[in-house]
C-alpha positions in Angstrom: -12.9 -2.4 -11.5 -13.4 0.4 -9.0 -10.0 1.9 -10.0 -10.8 1.7 -13.7 -14.2 3.4 -13.2 -12.6 6.2 -11.1 -9.9 6.7 -13.7 -12.4 6.8 -16.6 -14.6 9.4 -14.7 -11.6 11.6 -14.0 -10.4 11.5 -17.6 -13.9 12.5 -18.8 -14.0 15.3 -16.3 -10.6 16.6 -17.4 -11.7 16.6 -21.0 -14.9 18.4 -20.2 -13.1 21.1 -18.3 -10.2 21.6 -20.7 -11.9 24.2 -22.8 -14.0 25.9 -20.2 -11.9 25.9 -17.0 -8.2 24.9 -17.4 -7.5 25.3 -13.7 -10.2 22.8 -12.8 -8.9 20.5 -15.5 -5.4 20.7 -13.8 -6.9 19.8 -10.4 -8.6 16.8 -11.9 -5.4 15.8 -13.7 -3.5 15.9 -10.4 -6.2 13.7 -8.8 -5.8 11.3 -11.7 -2.0 11.2 -11.1 -2.5 10.5 -7.4 -5.0 7.8 -8.2 -2.6 6.1 -10.6 0.3 6.4 -8.0 -1.9 4.9 -5.4 -2.8 2.0 -7.7 0.9 1.4 -8.4 1.6 1.4 -4.7 -1.1 -1.2 -4.1 0.4 -3.4 -6.8 3.8 -3.2 -5.1 2.2 -4.0 -1.8 0.5 -7.0 -3.3 3.9 -8.2 -4.6 5.4 -7.9 -1.1 2.5 -9.7 0.5 2.8 -12.4 -2.0 6.5 -12.7 -1.2 5.7 -13.0 2.5 3.1 -15.6 1.7 5.4 -17.8 -0.3 8.1 -17.5 2.4 5.8 -18.0 5.3 7.4 -21.3 6.5 10.8 -19.6 6.5 9.4 -16.5 8.4 7.7 -18.7 10.9 10.9 -20.7 11.6 13.0 -17.6 12.4 12.9 -16.3 16.0 13.7 -12.7 14.7 12.6 -11.0 11.6 14.9 -12.4 8.9 17.4 -9.8 7.6 16.6 -10.6 4.0 12.9 -10.0 4.6 13.4 -6.9 6.8 12.8 -4.3 4.0 9.7 -6.2 2.8 8.2 -6.6 6.2 9.1 -3.0 7.1 7.4 -1.8 3.9 4.3 -3.8 4.6 4.1 -2.4 8.1 4.5 1.1 6.8 1.8 0.5 4.2 -0.6 -0.2 7.1 -0.5 3.6 7.9 -1.5 4.5 4.3 -3.9 1.8 3.4 -5.2 0.6 6.8 -8.7 2.1 6.4 -8.9 0.9 2.9 -7.6 -2.6 3.6 -8.6 -3.6 7.2 -6.5 -6.8 6.9 -3.4 -4.6 7.3 -4.1 -4.4 11.0 -4.4 -8.1 11.2 -1.0 -8.5 9.5 0.5 -6.0 12.0 -0.9 -8.0 14.9 0.4 -11.3 13.5 3.9 -9.9 13.2 3.6 -8.4 16.7 2.5 -11.8 18.1 5.4 -13.5 16.3 8.2 -11.1 16.9 7.1 -9.0 19.9 5.9 -5.4 20.1 9.3 -3.9 20.5 10.9 -5.5 17.5 7.9 -4.7 15.3 7.7 -1.1 16.5 11.5 -0.8 15.7 11.0 -2.1 12.2 7.8 0.0 11.8 9.6 3.2 12.7 12.3 2.7 10.0 
């Protein structure tokens, strides 16, 4: 709902500025593109989190980060840097992986 409202407001602002200030309209169009890309990234993140959730028993049973989940977990950890303030639970996820696999292993995956 928040995304839709922001998107609609930006579209209206672009239309209002098209005839009077094309440069401003371009700036708002760039903001709209960034907003849509951010929304797409959040949807991908949700898919990855869902994947981890459905495979939690498997993840819990492995002493090391499973190789077939490495890219998913790495992406989730990287997303924490981008969405951490917006999604406070990202820090909790990071701490859970750190508790499970150790700080060194998580930092190594997080750096990739």
